[in-house]
C-alpha positions in Angstrom: 33.1 -8.0 9.7 32.0 -4.7 10.0 33.6 -3.6 6.6 31.9 -6.6 4.9 28.5 -5.9 6.4 28.7 -2.4 4.8 29.8 -3.7 1.6 26.7 -5.6 1.5 24.4 -3.0 2.6 26.0 -0.7 -0.1 25.3 -3.3 -2.7 21.9 -3.7 -1.5 21.0 0.1 -1.8 22.5 0.3 -5.2 20.4 -2.8 -6.1 17.3 -1.1 -4.9 17.8 2.2 -6.5 18.4 0.3 -9.9 15.6 -1.8 -9.6 13.5 1.5 -8.9 15.0 3.2 -11.6 13.8 0.5 -14.2 10.5 0.3 -12.8 9.9 4.0 -13.4 11.5 3.4 -16.6 9.0 0.7 -17.5 5.9 2.7 -16.2 7.0 5.9 -18.3 7.6 3.5 -21.5 3.9 2.2 -21.3 2.6 5.4 -20.5 4.1 7.0 -23.8 3.0 3.8 -25.9 -0.5 3.8 -24.7 -0.5 7.8 -25.7 1.2 7.1 -29.0 -1.1 4.4 -30.0 -4.4 6.3 -29.1 -3.6 9.6 -30.7 -2.4 7.5 -33.7 -5.4 5.2 -34.1 -8.3 6.2 -32.1 -9.6 9.0 -34.4 -8.6 7.1 -37.9 -10.3 3.9 -37.0 -14.2 2.9 -37.2 -15.8 2.8 -34.0 -16.7 -1.0 -34.5 -12.7 -1.8 -34.6 -11.4 1.0 -32.5 -11.0 -0.8 -29.2 -9.7 -4.0 -30.6 -7.0 -2.6 -32.7 -5.9 -0.2 -30.0 -5.7 -3.2 -27.6 -3.8 -5.3 -30.3 -1.3 -2.3 -31.0 -0.6 -1.6 -27.5 0.0 -5.4 -26.8 2.2 -5.3 -29.7 4.4 -2.2 -28.9 4.6 -2.9 -25.1 6.0 -6.3 -26.0 8.6 -5.1 -28.3 9.8 -2.8 -25.8 10.9 -5.6 -23.8 8.2 -5.5 -21.1 6.0 -8.7 -20.6 2.4 -8.6 -21.2 0.0 -10.9 -22.4 -3.6 -10.1 -24.1 -5.4 -10.0 -20.8 -3.3 -7.8 -19.3 -4.4 -4.7 -21.8 -8.0 -3.6 -21.5 -9.4 -1.0 -23.9 -13.1 -0.1 -23.9 -14.9 2.2 -26.2 -17.6 4.3 -24.7 -18.5 6.6 -27.4 -16.6 9.7 -27.3 -14.2 8.2 -24.5 -11.7 5.4 -24.8 -10.7 3.7 -21.5 -7.2 2.2 -21.7 -5.6 -0.2 -18.9 -2.4 -1.9 -18.9 -1.4 -4.2 -16.0 2.3 -6.0 -15.9 4.6 -7.2 -13.3 7.9 -5.7 -12.9 10.5 -8.4 -11.7 12.6 -7.6 -8.4 14.4 -10.8 -7.9 15.1 -13.1 -10.9 17.2 -16.3 -11.0 17.8 -18.5 -13.9 15.1 -16.8 -15.8 12.5 -17.4 -13.1 11.0 -14.5 -11.3 10.7 -15.1 -7.7 9.4 -11.4 -6.5 7.9 -9.0 -8.7 6.0 -5.6 -8.3 2.5 -5.4 -10.0 2.3 -2.2 -11.7 -0.7 -0.6 -13.8 -1.4 2.2 -16.0 -5.2 3.4 -16.5 -6.2 6.3 -18.5 -9.4 7.7 -20.2 -9.1 9.5 -23.5 -11.3 11.6 -25.2 -11.6 10.8 -28.7 -12.1 13.2 -31.6 -14.4 12.4 -34.5 -13.1 10.2 -37.3 -11.2 12.2 -39.6 
């Protein structure tokens, strides 16, 4: 009986390590997408359209990478020379038959200094 218990504990430890690694991977993916889109779009877009285009591009690229986000999960505010970006998503811990029973809320908030339009 002890052997069975230790097998379940080992499986649980491996599962926790896997979920943690996948959550860190999703955070790094979102971080790189945000930096890429802001560097690519922010200085090349008119100020009136900047926040909307950056938000749409971030939402599209994050969803394409397999992380579930909706339009309300991505916020971009243009404060003149700075651009404040926030992305919020849930990373599932326990999923059964495509339904999430337990998830960890994650977020990435960052403020970028935007150079003048080229």
